[in-house]
N, C-alpha and C positions, 0 to 999 in steps of 0.2 A: 407477533403479526400475524394475521389470519392466512393461513396457508391458500386457501381457495382464492380469497380476495386479491393476496399477493401475486398469483399465478394469472388472475383474469386481468389484472392492472397491466401485467408485463406484455400478455399476448395481445390486448386490445391496440389496434392502430393508432397513432396520434398525429394529427395535422399540423400542429404547430410545434416545430422542433428550436425554434428560433431560441429559447432561454437555453437550450443545451449545445447551441454553438456560438454564443455570444462569449465576449472576451469577461473578464472581472478584474477588481484591481491585482488579484494573485495569478489569475489565469492569464497573463499577458501573451495571448495567442497570435497577437501581431508585431510582438518583438522579433528584430531581424534573425536571430538564432533560433528561435522556434520555425519560422517561416523556412530557413535553410534546411534545418534539419529534417522537417516532414518532408521538403523536396527531394532530398538527397535518400533518406531510409525507404521511400515508398515507391522510387522510381522503377519502372517496369510492373507494378503491383496492377493487376488485370482488374480489380472492383473493390468495393470498400472492405469488405472479408480480407482479402490479400492485404490492402494497407493497412487494416487494424492489426492483423498479426504482424506486420513489419514492425508497426509501432510499439507492440507488445514485445517483441523479443530485443528491440533497441533499449527500452526502457529497463528491462529485465537485467541484462548484461552489461550495459554500456554505462548505467548507473549503478555501482554494487551498493549492496546493502550496509549500512552505517548511517551515523549520526555527524551533522556539524554542530560547532559549540553553539548556534544560536537556534538550533533545534528545528520547529517546524515554521519558524519566521521567514520565510522564502517565497519569493514567485516561482511560477513555474520556468521561466529562463534562469533564475538563480541556481536554483537546484540543477538545471541543465549544466550550468558553468560548474557547480561544485563538484560534479562527477560522482556523487555519493549521496544515499537519501534512504529513509525507511517510509512507513505506509503513509504518514501523512504530509510526505513531500513528494515521493513517487507518484502517489495517485494524483495529484494536482498537476505533476509534468506528464503523464501519461491521458488525463481527460484533455489538458491543453493541446498536446499534440493531434490529439484524436479531432478536437474542434477545428484545429487549424488545417485538417486535411479533410474538412467539411463532413465528419460523421460525427451525429449527435452522441455527446457522453456527458455523465453526470456523478457526483460523488456520493458516497453513502457512508454514514458515521454510525458506528455502533460500539458498545463497550465489549472487551474482550478480555479474559481471563490473562492475568500478568504472567501466569506459567507458561505462555507460550514462547517467553523471552529468556525462560531460566537458562543458565549457562552463558547468558550474554549480560543482561542486567537485572536487578530486581527492584522494580517499582514500588514506591510506598504503599500504593492502593493496590486491592484484590484486582481489579479490572481497571484497565487504561483505554484511552480513546484510540480507535482504529477505523481507519477509511479504507472502503474498497471502491471499485469504479463500477457503473453502469453503462454499457455501451448498447445503441441502439443498430441493430442490424436485422435486416430482413423482417422488419416488422415486430422483432420481440426485442426486450431489454434483456441482456446478458449481462451476468455479475462476475466479478473475479478480482482476486488479487494476486494472481498466479506470477506477476512481473515484480512483486517487492523482493523477493530473494534472488539474487544472481544465480545463475547455473550452477560454477564450482562450490559455493557457499550452499545450496539446497541439496547437493549430492551429499556434502559431508554433514551436514546438519541431519539428514535421515538417518544417514547411517549411524550417527551417535544417538539419535532417538530409538531406531530400533533396539542397539545393543542396552539402552538403559532401561527398557520394556515400559517406558511411559508413552502415553498418546501424546503430548504437546510439549515442547522445549526445543531450544537451539532455536527458536523463530519458526518452527514449522510446526503442522500438524500431521499425524502418522499416516492419515490418508489424503494429505494434500498433493499438489502437484505443480509444477513451474512451465507447464506447457499448455498451450491454448490453441484451440481449433477454429476459433471465429463462428461457433455454431453454439457452443454449449457453456455453461456455468463453468470457473474454473478457479479455484482457491488453494492456495499454499499455506494461509495463516488462518482465517477467520472459519470456514468450512464447519458451520454449525449443524451437523448430522446427528447430534444425538449419542456419538461415541464418547464424548466427554461432558460430564454433568456440569453445568454451569460455566459452560463455555462462554456466554456471553448473558450479560444481565441486563441490557436494555438496548433498544432500538432509537437511533436519535434520528434517522431519515435522512432525506436529500438537505443539503446544504448547498449554497453554489460555490464556497470555497473555504478554507481552513479560517480566515480572518471572519467570514461570516458564522460558521460554527462557534468561534470563540464570542460572539456578539450576542449569540441565541443564550448565553449564560448556562449551557449545559455542558461545556467541557471541563473535564476535569484538570487538566494540566494547568496549574497555577501561571500566570504572568507576571507576578510580582518581579523585581530585581534580585532580590536575594535567591529566590528558589532557581530562578533561570540564570543566573551569573554564577552562583557558587555551587549550589547542591547539585543541580542538574548535569552543569558542565562537568566536575568530577565524576558524576555516574556515566555518563557518556564517554568520558575519557576511560575509563576500565573497559566499559562496553565495547569499545573499538578496538581495544588490545585483543580482547576475546574473541571479536569477529575475524579479525586478522589472523588470530591463531587458528581458528576453526577453518577458515578458508585454505589455510595452508596445509591443513589436515592433520594438524598438530593438537595435541591437548590443551584444552582452553585454560588461560594464565591464570594461576589462583591471585585472588584478592579479594578486595570487601566486596560484599555480595553475591561473590561468585557462585554460592551454593545455595540461596536462597528459594528453592522452588522444591 
């Protein structure tokens, strides 16, 4: 993507924000649980920036990183109920909560190097589908995925990554962060800053939600029954065990695909 064009697009005020405030099939912003949660976690916030930060911190720490058996086939309210998620479920939840708070937000998809997940799971393809959020505040689209890794896991993952001498792994980038000031971009995983060669292979652009991304025909993750209900569930089972071990500050559990990075 052309950097100058991207910056110009980000800085240009937009008059019609309705597409980025509307519900979709997966962004069920009018669901009672979504509405109640937004009201509760943003109570007392003075402005949209403070409300957005409250939502960011809630999604980061109240929805610990991990995978449910059906992977990304969830609505935002279902992820809220599951109390576990990864980029392609936590990003839609974050965007849905922002829209419910009347803050324009949207989902951006990219392909990201699988080694970001080293020590957790080892996907088959070299690149995997990744989503981050864009939030419109004070006339600018801000980009972030700093809410994906919960605080305790982020801290341990960064320690393990530094000790390994790698740039990416254990779900984080060496220059990543899990905090956000509501004024700038903030990434824990994506961070395409040139410090890791071929971190990203393609920019899929903006899609209204995960089902729309799959409908585009560009998503890598297969949707067939055998892959989703046998291969993927097995992979995610071991992945969740390693995530729990990391979060506990323990050595990652050895097992299939544990060292494929």
